[in-house]
N, C-alpha and C positions, 0 to 999 in steps of 0.2 A: 482679667483684662490682659490682652496680648498686644505687645508693641511690635509694629512692623519696623524693625531696625533698618532694613534696606531703604524703605521709603523715607524714614527720618534722616538717614545719612544723605540721601539724594536731595532732600529739601535743604539740608544744611549746606551741602556743596554748592547748589545753585544759588542760594542766598549769599554765600561767601563770595562767589565769583561776581555776582551782580553788584554787591556792595563795593567790592574793590574796583570794578569797572566804573561805577558811578562816581566814586571818590576820585579816581584817576582822571576822569573826564572833567570834573569840576576843577581839579588842580590844574589841568592844562588851560582851562579858561582863565584862571587867576594868573598863571604864568604869561599868557597872551596879553592880558591887560597890563601886567608889569612891563613887558617888553614894549608895549605901546607907549607907556609913560616914559621909558628910557629913551626911546627914539624921538619922542616929542621934545624931551629935554635937550637932546643933541641937535635939534633942528631938522630932523629927517621926517619922512612920511611913515606912518605906522598903520596904514589902512589894512594891510594883510593880517597883522597881529590882532587888531581890533575885531576884524571880521571873523577870524578863527576863534577868538575868545567868545564872541557872541554866539557862534555856531555851537561851541561846546556847552555853553549855558542853555541854549535852546534844546539841545539833545538831552541834557539832564532834566529839564522841565518836561519834555515829551515823555521820557521814561517814567517819571513820577506820575504824571497824569494818566499814562497808560495803565500803570499798576492800580491806581486808585479806581479808574473806571472798570477795570476787569474785576476788582474786588467787589465793587458795588453791584455790578451785574450778577455776579455769582450769589451774593447775599440776597438779592431780589428774587432770583430764581428759586432759591431754597425756601424763602418765605411763602411764595405763591403756591 
């Protein structure tokens, strides 16, 4: 059995970058919701913070759904 170390390294690198990006995006969403709560406590409007937070969460969900659909499609094509 021969291991293609370059391909393994490439998969590891892409996975690491994707994971860090997804966690960062989710973190921005949480920070946006926190800012929205702080602005509401001070009596201000926080529509921008809330909208940005929901956009971050939507992008996270879209990324996860995209990967799941791509994986299912590949598995189906290999089975057929």
